[in-house]
C-alpha positions in Angstrom: -0.1 0.4 0.1 2.7 2.5 0.8 4.4 1.9 -2.4 0.9 2.7 -4.2 0.7 5.8 -2.2 3.9 7.0 -3.0 2.5 6.7 -6.9 -0.9 8.5 -6.1 1.3 11.2 -4.3 3.4 11.9 -7.1 0.1 12.9 -9.1 -1.0 16.3 -7.7 2.4 18.4 -8.5 2.1 18.1 -12.4 -1.3 19.2 -12.4 -1.0 22.1 -10.1 2.6 23.4 -11.8 1.4 23.1 -15.2 -2.0 24.5 -14.6 -0.9 27.1 -12.4 2.9 27.6 -12.8 3.0 26.6 -16.6 6.6 26.1 -16.9 7.6 29.7 -15.9 11.1 28.3 -14.6 12.2 26.7 -17.7 14.8 29.2 -18.8 16.6 29.1 -15.7 19.6 27.2 -14.8 21.2 25.5 -12.0 24.7 27.1 -12.6 25.1 28.5 -9.3 24.3 25.3 -7.5 25.2 22.7 -10.1 25.2 19.0 -8.1 26.2 17.2 -11.6 29.2 15.7 -11.3 32.1 16.4 -14.0 32.0 14.7 -17.6 35.1 12.4 -16.5 33.7 12.0 -12.9 30.4 10.4 -14.3 32.4 7.9 -16.2 34.5 5.6 -14.9 36.6 6.8 -11.7 39.4 4.6 -10.6 38.7 2.9 -7.3 40.8 4.2 -4.6 40.7 1.1 -2.3 43.7 -1.0 -3.5 44.2 -4.8 -2.3 44.9 -5.0 1.3 46.9 -7.7 2.9 47.0 -6.6 6.6 43.0 -6.6 7.2 41.7 -9.4 9.0 38.9 -11.5 7.1 35.7 -9.8 7.8 31.9 -10.9 6.3 29.9 -7.7 5.0 26.3 -8.1 5.6 24.5 -5.9 3.3 20.4 -5.4 2.9 19.0 -3.4 0.0 15.3 -3.2 -1.5 13.9 -5.0 -4.5 13.0 -8.3 -6.1 14.0 -11.1 -3.3 13.2 -13.8 -5.8 16.9 -14.3 -7.3 16.9 -18.1 -7.6 20.7 -17.8 -8.5 21.7 -15.1 -6.0 24.4 -17.4 -4.2 26.4 -17.9 -7.1 26.8 -13.9 -7.3 27.4 -13.6 -3.9 30.3 -15.8 -4.0 31.9 -14.1 -7.3 31.2 -10.7 -5.0 33.1 -12.3 -2.0 35.8 -13.5 -4.4 36.6 -10.3 -5.7 36.0 -8.4 -2.2 38.6 -10.9 -0.8 41.2 -10.0 -3.0 40.4 -5.6 -2.5 39.6 -5.4 0.7 40.0 -8.9 2.6 36.0 -9.1 2.6 33.2 -11.5 1.8 29.6 -10.2 1.0 26.1 -11.5 2.7 23.3 -10.1 0.2 20.2 -9.6 1.6 17.7 -8.4 -0.8 14.2 -7.6 0.7 10.7 -7.5 -1.0 8.8 -4.2 -0.9 6.2 -5.5 1.0 8.3 -7.2 3.4 11.2 -4.1 3.9 9.4 -2.0 6.6 8.6 -4.7 8.8 11.7 -6.3 8.8 14.1 -3.5 8.7 12.2 -1.9 11.6 12.6 -5.3 13.7 16.2 -5.2 12.9 16.7 -2.0 13.8 14.8 -2.3 17.3 16.4 -5.5 18.3 20.2 -4.2 17.5 20.5 -6.7 15.0 24.4 -6.4 13.8 24.9 -5.8 9.9 27.1 -3.2 8.1 25.2 -1.7 4.9 21.6 -0.7 4.6 19.5 0.8 1.7 17.5 3.9 3.1 15.7 7.0 1.7 13.4 9.6 2.6 10.7 7.4 1.6 12.1 4.5 3.6 13.3 5.6 7.2 16.4 8.1 6.3 15.1 11.0 8.6 13.4 8.9 11.2 16.4 6.1 11.5 18.9 9.3 11.4 17.2 10.9 14.6 17.1 7.5 16.2 21.0 7.2 15.7 20.7 3.9 13.9 23.2 5.3 11.3 26.7 6.2 11.6 27.8 9.6 9.9 29.5 9.4 6.5 31.7 11.8 7.2 33.8 10.2 9.4 34.4 7.9 6.7 35.5 10.2 3.5 39.1 9.3 3.6 38.3 5.6 2.8 35.7 6.8 0.2 37.2 10.0 -1.7 36.4 9.1 -5.1 32.7 8.8 -4.1 32.9 12.3 -2.6 33.9 13.6 -5.8 31.6 11.7 -8.0 28.6 13.6 -6.0 30.0 17.0 -5.4 29.9 19.1 -2.0 26.2 20.9 -3.5 24.7 17.2 -3.4 25.9 15.7 -0.5 24.9 19.0 1.6 21.5 18.6 0.2 21.1 15.1 1.7 22.6 16.4 5.1 20.7 16.4 8.5 21.5 19.0 11.1 25.0 19.1 9.2 25.6 15.4 9.5 25.7 13.3 6.2 24.2 10.2 7.5 23.7 8.0 4.5 25.7 8.0 1.2 23.8 9.2 -2.0 23.3 7.0 -5.1 25.1 9.0 -8.0 22.1 8.9 -10.4 19.7 11.5 -11.8 20.4 14.2 -9.3 16.8 15.9 -10.1 13.1 15.5 -10.9 10.6 16.1 -13.2 7.1 14.9 -13.8 4.9 13.7 -16.6 3.6 10.4 -18.1 4.5 7.6 -19.7 2.2 6.5 -22.7 1.8 3.6 -25.0 3.4 4.9 -28.2 2.4 1.5 -30.2 -1.4 2.3 -29.4 -1.0 6.1 -30.1 0.4 5.0 -33.7 -2.4 2.2 -34.0 -5.2 4.5 -33.2 -3.7 7.6 -35.0 -3.3 9.6 -32.1 -1.1 12.9 -32.1 0.6 13.2 -28.7 2.7 16.0 -29.5 0.3 18.8 -28.0 0.0 16.9 -24.7 1.3 19.3 -21.9 -1.2 18.6 -19.3 -3.6 16.2 -17.8 -6.1 18.4 -19.4 -5.0 18.0 -23.1 -4.8 14.0 -22.3 -8.3 13.8 -21.2 -9.8 13.7 -25.0 -7.4 10.9 -25.9 -8.1 8.8 -22.9 -12.0 8.7 -24.1 -10.4 7.8 -27.6 -8.7 5.0 -26.0 -11.9 3.6 -24.0 -14.1 3.8 -26.9 -11.8 1.7 -29.2 -9.7 -0.3 -27.4 -12.0 -2.0 -24.1 -9.4 -4.1 -23.0 -6.8 -1.6 -22.4 -7.1 0.9 -19.0 -6.9 4.4 -20.5 -4.7 5.6 -17.3 -2.8 3.2 -15.1 -3.1 5.4 -11.8 -5.2 7.6 -9.7 -5.1 11.3 -9.8 -4.6 12.7 -6.1 -1.8 14.2 -4.2 1.4 14.1 -6.2 3.7 16.0 -8.7 3.4 19.0 -6.5 6.7 20.6 -7.9 7.2 24.3 -8.2 3.7 25.0 -6.9 4.4 23.0 -3.7 7.6 22.3 -2.2 7.5 19.2 0.1 9.3 19.7 3.4 8.8 16.5 5.4 10.1 13.7 3.1 9.1 10.0 3.8 8.6 11.5 7.5 5.2 11.5 6.7 4.6 9.1 3.6 0.9 9.1 3.7 0.7 13.0 4.3 2.5 16.1 2.9 2.9 19.4 4.1 4.1 21.9 1.5 5.3 25.7 1.0 4.0 27.6 -1.8 7.1 29.4 -3.5 5.7 32.8 -2.7 5.8 32.4 1.2 7.8 30.3 3.5 4.7 29.1 5.3 4.0 25.5 5.9 0.4 24.1 5.1 -1.4 21.3 5.6 -1.9 20.3 2.1 -5.5 18.6 2.8 -6.9 22.2 3.4 -5.6 23.8 0.1 -8.2 24.5 -2.8 -5.6 23.2 -5.2 -5.9 19.7 -3.6 -9.8 19.7 -3.5 -9.8 20.4 -7.3 -7.3 17.8 -8.0 -9.6 15.2 -5.9 -12.3 16.2 -7.9 -10.6 16.0 -11.1 -9.7 12.4 -10.3 -13.2 11.6 -9.3 -14.4 12.9 -12.7 -11.9 10.3 -14.6 -13.3 7.3 -12.2 -16.4 8.2 -13.0 -15.6 7.9 -16.7 -13.9 4.7 -16.5 -10.4 5.9 -17.3 -9.0 3.4 -15.0 -9.7 0.3 -13.3 -12.2 0.1 -10.7 -10.4 -1.7 -8.0 -7.2 0.5 -8.5 -6.8 1.1 -4.6 -6.9 -2.7 -3.9 -5.5 -4.3 -7.1 -2.3 -6.2 -6.3 -1.0 -6.6 -10.1 1.4 -4.7 -12.3 -1.0 -3.3 -15.4 2.0 -1.0 -16.5 4.2 -4.2 -16.9 1.6 -6.3 -18.2 0.8 -3.6 -21.1 -2.8 -3.4 -19.6 -2.6 0.4 -19.4 -2.3 3.3 -22.0 -0.7 5.7 -19.7 0.2 6.6 -16.3 1.5 9.6 -14.3 5.5 9.3 -13.5 8.4 10.8 -12.3 10.6 11.3 -15.3 14.3 11.4 -16.4 16.2 10.7 -19.3 15.7 6.7 -20.2 12.9 6.4 -17.8 10.6 4.9 -21.0 13.6 2.4 -21.7 13.5 1.1 -18.1 9.8 0.4 -18.5 10.2 -1.2 -21.9 12.7 -3.4 -20.1 10.3 -4.3 -17.3 7.4 -5.6 -19.3 6.2 -9.1 -18.8 5.4 -12.1 -20.5 1.7 -11.2 -20.3 2.3 -7.7 -22.2 1.3 -7.9 -26.0 4.2 -8.0 -28.8 5.3 -4.6 -29.8 4.1 -3.1 -26.4 6.4 0.3 -26.2 6.4 3.3 -24.0 7.4 6.7 -24.5 7.4 9.6 -22.2 6.2 13.3 -22.0 7.7 16.1 -19.5 4.9 18.3 -18.0 7.6 20.5 -15.9 11.1 21.0 -15.9 13.8 19.5 -13.5 13.9 20.9 -10.1 16.5 19.5 -7.6 15.1 19.0 -4.1 16.1 17.1 -0.9 13.9 14.4 -1.9 16.5 14.1 -5.2 19.6 14.0 -2.6 17.9 11.5 -0.2 15.8 9.2 -2.7 18.6 6.6 -2.6 21.3 6.1 -0.3 23.5 3.4 1.4 23.9 3.8 5.6 26.3 2.4 7.5 24.9 0.7 10.5 25.7 1.7 14.0 25.8 -2.1 14.8 28.6 -2.7 12.2 31.5 -4.4 13.8 33.8 -3.0 11.5 32.5 0.5 9.4 35.8 1.1 8.2 35.3 -2.0 5.7 31.8 -1.2 5.2 33.1 2.1 3.8 35.5 0.6 1.7 33.2 -1.4 0.0 30.8 1.3 -0.8 33.8 3.3 -2.3 34.5 0.2 -4.6 30.8 -0.2 -5.3 30.3 3.3 -6.3 33.5 3.0 -8.6 34.6 -0.3 -9.4 32.4 -1.2 -12.8 33.0 -5.1 -12.0 31.4 -4.9 -8.8 28.7 -2.8 -9.5 27.7 -4.5 -12.5 27.7 -7.7 -10.9 25.8 -6.8 -8.1 23.1 -5.2 -10.8 23.5 -7.9 -13.3 24.8 -11.1 -12.4 27.6 -13.1 -13.9 28.6 -12.6 -17.3 27.9 -16.0 -19.6 25.4 -17.1 -16.8 22.9 -14.4 -16.2 23.8 -11.8 -19.3 25.7 -11.7 -22.5 28.0 -9.0 -23.5 26.5 -7.2 -27.0 29.3 -4.9 -27.0 31.9 -3.1 -24.5 29.0 -1.5 -22.7 25.9 -2.9 -23.8 24.5 -6.2 -22.3 21.5 -8.6 -23.1 19.8 -10.3 -19.9 19.5 -14.0 -20.0 15.7 -14.7 -19.9 15.6 -17.6 -16.9 18.9 -17.2 -15.9 18.4 -16.6 -12.1 19.5 -13.0 -11.3 19.2 -9.7 -12.4 18.6 -6.2 -10.8 17.9 -4.7 -13.9 15.3 -1.9 -13.9 16.5 -0.9 -10.2 19.7 0.0 -11.0 19.4 3.2 -9.1 19.3 1.4 -5.6 22.9 0.2 -6.3 25.3 3.3 -6.1 26.7 4.6 -9.3 24.4 4.3 -12.2 27.2 5.8 -14.4 29.1 3.0 -14.9 26.4 0.8 -15.3 26.2 -1.3 -18.2 23.4 -0.2 -20.9 20.4 -2.5 -22.2 20.0 -2.5 -25.9 16.9 -0.7 -26.4 18.5 2.5 -24.2 19.8 5.3 -25.7 23.7 4.9 -26.4 24.0 8.8 -25.1 21.9 7.8 -22.0 24.6 8.9 -19.5 25.0 12.0 -21.1 21.6 13.1 -21.2 21.6 12.5 -17.5 24.3 15.4 -17.0 22.5 17.4 -19.4 19.2 16.9 -17.4 21.3 17.8 -13.7 22.8 20.8 -15.2 19.4 22.3 -16.5 17.8 21.4 -13.0 16.7 24.7 -10.9 17.6 24.2 -6.8 14.6 24.2 -4.9 14.4 26.9 -2.2 14.5 24.3 0.6 17.2 22.0 -0.7 18.8 20.4 2.4 16.4 21.0 4.3 15.8 17.6 6.5 12.4 17.1 8.7 13.0 15.4 12.2 9.7 13.7 12.6 10.8 12.4 16.4 9.1 15.3 18.5 5.7 14.5 16.7 6.1 10.7 16.3 3.0 9.7 17.9 0.8 12.2 16.0 2.2 11.2 12.6 1.5 7.3 13.7 -2.0 8.4 14.3 -2.1 10.3 10.9 -0.7 7.5 9.1 -3.9 5.3 10.1 -6.3 7.9 8.8 -4.7 8.8 5.9 -4.7 5.0 5.0 -8.3 4.7 6.0 -9.1 7.3 3.2 -6.9 6.2 0.8 -9.7 6.1 -2.1 -9.9 9.5 -2.1 -6.7 9.8 -4.1 -8.4 7.3 -6.5 -11.3 9.0 -7.4 -13.1 5.9 -5.8 -15.2 8.1 -3.3 -16.6 11.5 -3.3 -14.2 14.3 -2.3 -17.2 16.6 -1.1 -18.8 14.3 1.2 -15.2 12.2 2.4 -12.4 15.2 2.5 -14.1 17.2 5.2 -14.2 13.9 7.2 -10.6 13.2 6.9 -9.7 16.6 7.6 -11.5 16.6 10.8 -10.5 13.4 12.0 -6.7 14.3 11.0 -7.3 17.7 13.3 -8.4 15.3 16.4 -5.2 13.2 15.7 -3.0 16.5 15.8 -2.3 17.4 12.6 -2.0 20.9 13.5 0.5 20.6 15.9 2.7 18.6 13.2 2.3 21.4 11.0 3.7 24.0 13.7 6.3 21.9 14.2 7.3 21.5 10.5 6.7 25.1 10.6 9.3 25.5 13.7 12.0 23.5 12.0 12.0 24.9 8.5 12.4 28.6 10.2 15.3 27.4 12.2 16.7 26.1 9.2 16.3 29.2 7.1 18.1 31.3 9.9 21.1 28.9 9.3 21.1 29.1 5.6 
């Protein structure tokens, strides 16, 4: 459900920024605060960790999120351990936890003080809360063991991920900004002679969805509900994953924190979502459906956070249920923005329970700078899990038993990833251009500490889960939004707003 809600939340911003701000920041550049690495750094930086003979043997226990169904994980783990033994006299214990299991299992690990070394984290997976609980060690204490990784990320991007002045996890070197828009089925558009060149907003999309519904009854015109997300530009989210089911925002014209539920913009978008639901543009059981219509080729379009090559990622993620020739293309609705959620969107933390944090840091340096190790974790073993098409292009072997393709943004430095056959050869150059053209958000670097209002947040999470159908258009906002607001107020939403405002004001004073 949390993963679904993250998708719902991604929709409001696109609608707001396109309809109300219209891309007015399109000519701005982020030159004064560029977070993109240099062209040299984005390629293959020589690993700084040389083979070490004096270190005692050590097993690095590593947890990250993704598809846990990897039948041949053991062979990848063995190959990585053999390589790391030569480099830093360490072996690797890889633990991939599924999306549905992640929160419960990792929360239990933290609560019981389980020994492990490295763990995936992000603003939407506990970075702020776990940092406040001192579950992670400060990365700043280990930069001498990760000098090349530091150079890859750049000071501005690193500073954007700090909490109270300390970097508590290592950001992934990937796209460093976000933009919003849609992915749509190019093959369906061509089949129905639909011209997508004029689509700049959800409103522009509506007559196209009506045509798809009328002419292709087996395809859902739109793949996710229209509700809370994509507020880049009109609203700037301040709390990240600390409030994954509720959002507070500041409007660009002031520094006031708002409860988004009480804004007219949210209500307008919920009514829009309701209208689309009643017209049958998305599946009626969207709120509870557990399948993946996007991968199965059952939707025409859906809202998405975009980056260069996102359409190729999704084309590689089609399941065997998708029709032959299915192909996604993408349309941007907003210009790229660099926010704290970008700097903290994918990270690796060193656990405070690690018995050898220095070795963990050495491992992270190699993961981010060594193409062999990075691609081994992402794609497996050459000849067994993938085959080379050219020097930097590979083809995944179907039923090979291991691949992390499509989730490479979780594993360190994407700029040293192999490309898949249908990906743009200029993908990483376009990533750099995307990053260079991004506009820094005014709240870049603010990280909310949820501890002072954790009780209220727990209660609010339950309430917002209860009213989740609002964001799919399944229930009437005129009736249920006031009920949600009333319950949230009783649970302490106003106290949370005051606390966010207090922390944000303090942060502004120190800028």
